[in-house]
N, C-alpha and C positions, 0 to 999 in steps of 0.2 A: 652488554647486550641491549639492543634497541627495544624499548617498551612497545607493546602492541596497542598503540593508540595514535592520536593525532594532536596537533597543536591547539592550545586554548580550549574552548568549550566550557561547560558549566556542570554543576552537580545539584539539580533540583531534587527535592524529596521524591523518592520513587513511588510511594503509596501503593505498592504492589501487594502488600500483605492482605488486602481485602479479598483478593481472588487467587493468590499464588498457590494456595492449598486446595483450590476447588477443581476436582477432576472435570474433564470435558463432559458436558451433558447434552444429549441430542434432544431437540425440541421440534414439534411440528410447526408448520406454517399456520397462519390464521385463515379466515374465510376467503381472503383474496391475496393473490401474489401479483406484484407489479414489476415489470421488466422494462426499464428504459433502454431504448435502442441506441442511444449515444452513451458515452462514458469511457470509451477508450481513447487512444491517441488519433485514430483515423476517422473516416467518415462513419456516420451512424449506420447500423445494420439495417437491412431491408426486410420488412415483415414477409413471412411465408405462410402466415395463418390469417384468418379473418374471424370476425365476430360470429359466434355460434359453433366454431370448430371444437371438436373434442381433442384434447391433447394428453400425452402421458409424461410422466417425469423423465427427464433426459431427452425429450423431443425438441428439435430445433424450432424456435419461434421466429427467428430472423437470421438471415444469412449475411456473411461479411461482404463488404463492398470495398475491395482494395486490400493492399498488402498490410496496412496498419490497422485495418478494421478487424473486429472479432465477431463471431456468431454469438447469438443469444439462445440459451436453452431454458426450458421450464424446469423448475425444481419440484413441481407438484403435478398431479394429474387433475383434470377437470375440464371446464368449458371456458373458451375465450369469450369474455364478456364485452371487451372493447379493445380497439386499437385507436388510441386517442392521446391528445396532449395532456400531461399532468405536471404539477410542480415537482422539480427535482431538488436535490440537496442544496443547490445554490440559489433556490428560489425561482429559477427560470423554468418556463414550461418546456418540456421535452416529450417527444413521441414515445409512448409506452404501449406494451401489450399487457392487458389485465386479464388474469386467469382466476376464475372462481374455483377454489380448491374443493375437490370432492372428498378429501381426507383419506383417500384410498392409496395414494402414492403408487399407482400402477406404473411399472417401469416400462420404458420403451424397449421394444425387442430388436432395435437396430444396432445394439452394441455387439462388437466382435467377440468371438471366442478368444480366450487368453492367447496372447502372441509372445513370441520370444524376441525381445529387443535386439539380441545379438545377431539375429537372422535378418534384421531390417537394415536398409540403407539409411545413411544420415538424412537423406531427403524424405524418406518415409517417416522417420522419427519426428522431424520438424513438422511435417504435414499433420501427423497425429496430434501434436501439441497445439498447432494452429486450429485444427478442426474442433478441438475440445474447448476452445475459447479461453485459454489460460492467459492471465495477465499478472503483473506484479501484485501480489496480495498484501504486501507490506504497506500499501497506501498510494504508491505512485501510479500503478495501473498500466505500466508499459507492457505492450504485447510480448509475451514470452518468446514466440517464434522469431520475432525481430531481433531480440537479444542474441538468439542462437544462430543468427546469420550475419556474422561480422563482415565489415567491408573487405573486399578482396585485397589480399596482400598482408593482412594482419595475422599475427601468430598468437594464438591463445595459449598461455602457459599456466593460468590460474582460473579455476572455476570456484568462486567464493560464495558460500551459502551464508546469508545474513540471518544469524540467530541472535543478534544483539538485543533487539526489542528494547531500545533505550528510552522510549516514551514512558513517562510516569503512568501508573495505573494499569497499563496493558500487560497481560500475562498469557495471551492466547498462544503465541509462538513458544513460550516457555513450556506450557502444558503439552503442546504438540510434540516437542522434542522429548519430554519426559515420558509421554504415554505411547508415542508411535515413532521411536527413533529409527527402527528398521525401514519404515515406510519412507522416511526422508532419505536414508542412505541408499535405498534402491533407486529412488529418483535421481540422486547424484550419480550413481553408476551409469544410468542412462545418459545423463548429460555428458559424462566423460567419454562416452562412445563417440560423441560428435567432435571431441577435441583430444585425440590420442596422445598428444604431447603435454597435456595439462595435468596439474595437480589439483585435486579437490580439497578445499579447505572449508571446514565448517567453523565459522567465527562466532563465538558466544561470549557475552560479557561475563566476567569472573564472579559476579554475584549470583549467577544461576548454576550453582554447584551440582544440583541434581540433574539438570539438563546436560551439563558437561559430562557427568559420569555416564548417563544413559547413552549419549551419542558416542562417547569414547568406546564403550563396550560394543556398540553396534558396528564400529569401523574396524574392530579387531580382525586381523587377517585379510583386510581389504587393501589391495595395492593402490597406490596413488591417492590415498586419502589421509587426512589428519584433522584433528580438532585444534583450533587456535583460541585459547582464552584471551579475552580482551580486557583492558582496563575499563572499569565501569565509569562512564562519563557520557554526557549528552552533547552533541548528537552522534554518538559512536556508530549508530546504524545507518547514517547517511552514506550513500554510495561512495562518494569521494573520500570520506573519513575512513570507511571500511577498507578501501583499496590501499590507502596510505598505511593504515594500521597493520595490514597483513603483508604488504610488499614493499612499503616505503616509497612507492611511486605516487606521483601527483597527477590529477586530472582537472582540467578547467572546462569552462563552458564551450570552448572551441573543439573539444575532443570527446570521443566516446571512451568508455572503459576498455573497449576492444583495442583502442589505439595504444594502450599501455599493457596489452596482453591479458586483459581480465574480462571475465563474464561474471556478473553478480546476480544472484537469484535469492529471493526470500525462501525461508525453509518451508513455508506453507505452499508456495508455488511449486517448489521442488517435489513435495509430497504428491501434489496433483499431477505431476508429470508421470508418475508410475501408473496412476489410474488411467490416464489418457493413452499412454503408449502400450501398456500391457493389456488393458481391458477395453479400450475405446470409450471410456467413461468421460463425458463432458463435465465441465466445472459447474456443478449445480448446488453446492453447499460449501460452507466455510466455517471455521472456528473463529469466534469473536469474544471479546471480553465486554461484559456489561458491569459497570462499576461506578464509583463515586458515592458521596454521602447522601445523595438524593435517591439511591436505589435501595429498596427494602432488603433484598437478598442478592448482593453482587455475585456473579458467577461467570464461568467460561462455558459458552454454548456452541454446539454444532448446529448451524441454522441453515435451512434451505434459502438459497439466494432468491430474492423477491419478497421475502417476509417483511411486513411493515414494522417499522421501529416500535410502534405502539404494542404490537404483539410480542416483540422481543422483551420489552420492559414488563409486560404482563406476566411473562414466563419467569421473571425474577421477582415476583411478588408485587410488582407495580412500583411507581415512583411515590416518594413521600409528598405530602400535601404542600410542604414549604419549598419544593424544588423550583429553582428559578432559571436554570440554564441547562441545556443539553448540548453535547458536543459529539459529533461523528468523528471517530479516530481518537488520537491522543490529545491531551490538553495543550501541547506545544505547537503541533502542526495541524491539528484537526480543525474542523469548521463548525461554527455554531449552527444548531438545527432549530428551526422555528415551527416545523410541521412534522409530527410524528407519524404521519401517513406515508412518508417516504420509505423506500425499501432498502433492505440489505443488498449491497452490491459486492462485486468481486473484491473491492478495495476496503470493505467495511471491517477494519481490524478491531474496532471497539465502538461502544456507545456509552458515554459518560453522562451522569446527571449530578448536578450540584445545587445545594441549598443556598449558596451565595455566589454572586457573579463578581469575582475579584477585579475584572476589567471595569465594570460599571461602578464599583465601590470607591475607587480613587480616581479623581479627575486628573488629567495630565496637567503638568506645569512646565514652565520654560526650562530648557536644557541648562544644566549647571556646569557643563564641560568637565565632568568628572572622569571621563575616559573609560568607564566600566564596560560600555558596549564594545569598545575597541578591544579590550582585554579578553572579552568573551567570544568574539566572532571567530568561528573556526576557519573562515576563509581569509582572515587578516584584513578585513575591509574597515572603512571608517563610517559606521552606521549613522552617526549624527550628521556628517556632511552629506551623505547620500539622502537622508531624510529632508535636509534643507533643500537640496536640488529638486527632489521629487515634489515637495510642497510648493515650490516656486515654478514648477513645470519646466525647469531647466534640464531637459532630458539629455541634451548634449553633455552637460556637466555630469549628470548621473552616469552616463556611459563612460566618460573619461575617468571617473572614480571607480570603474570596474563594477558597477552596480549589477551587471548581468551575471556576476559570479556569486551573488547572494543565493543561498539555497532555501531561504524562508524558514529557517529552523526556529526562529523566535528567541534565540539566546540573548540578543541585544535587548529586546523588549522586556525579557524576564528580569534582567539585572538592572534596568534603568530606574534609578530612585525618583525620577520625575514622572514616571509612568507615561512616557512618550509612546505614541502608537507607531513605533519604528517598523515593525513587521508589515503593517498595512501600507506605510509609505514605500517600503521596498517593493511590495506587491504591485502598487500603483505605478511605480517607476519602471519596473520590469515590463509590465504590460504595455505601457506607453511606448517604450523603446521598441518592443517587438512589433507593435502596430505600425510605428513610423518606418521601420525597416522594410515593410511590405507595401508602402505607399510610393508610387512613382515620384521622382524628384519634382517634376513639373506640377504635381498636385499637392505638394506638402505646404503646410502653413507653419512657419517657424514660430517658436515661442513655447 
């Protein structure tokens, strides 16, 4: 029987024990909540409030502009203090709505009365999900309603829920599956209404035994649903890896999951679907893990979106004095954070703090041609050759070596004994190729 996994990959220490036993704890926002208007795949949302306006929790702050764009909602009640540019997670300034929190959390009265999803058309279900501003909450941030509108002519036979949570340290999805399995299963039932010929598969790494038990119990008696334990390995939660593990099918950068009959959704995103479709509740809060040896009291928190990172850390007893590095997300695919005034977003699955920076600790040295990066790459690429092409700005060669198939999982850099910045090279190469593909031929500068 085929194992539920993918080829190659790595086994980094999970370091999940810091928070795996911590129940989800709800915390309030600090004095101010910040809402970037960009952050999805499409155009930035357009503000519908101005400085001085009074807003309620769940009230729209900015409306979507286009099919890929998502609306932005306030997670707190209070006063709009500014609509201005502020530094984002990537260090670049982005337009934001800043709300001064009155700590009352007065809810907007625009939410619908409970609705019966079975009485709704597929178009109405998709519209409810889009209007709620739901995006992939595992980190990618792809708009949920776009996933649920596959290209014409594609037949969906699998709706796969991603409960792998393969990134070290992160346990938010694990706790959500253990504490609110029925919430996730009801969200999956709604998704299956859109694809009547599909099977719902909740895929969970086999080291999460309590989550598997809880979800298995929740799907008892449910038709068209099953739980699929996965081999524990990184990056098992990658969309392509997950599809291969569950179905044996392969997806590359030229195709969407829908082209091989699959729709993939994170378990947290799926839980948000029930709130959106049944209650009309927009996405205004999320569960995230706060962990690492630099945090006084690591925990899993239910946080209002817009809460600043500094307030999230304060809710966990603060950071230790010797903390040197903060990461938004997981240690493998997350991004370093240099400003704790940035806010929690839809995609903020975790916030990590470390007393040592392993990247800065060891300087890179020349490649020794050991081949470990090749053995680790889940896409079967040649990372060392791709890095050479990217470093020499030979982007034609980078593309020839299938560099656009790289998923930036960081496996190659993790196993590299020479500490080469392979992931950064891949990121630079991919970005350069994408930009070049959008430049008219008569304006291109080769090299």
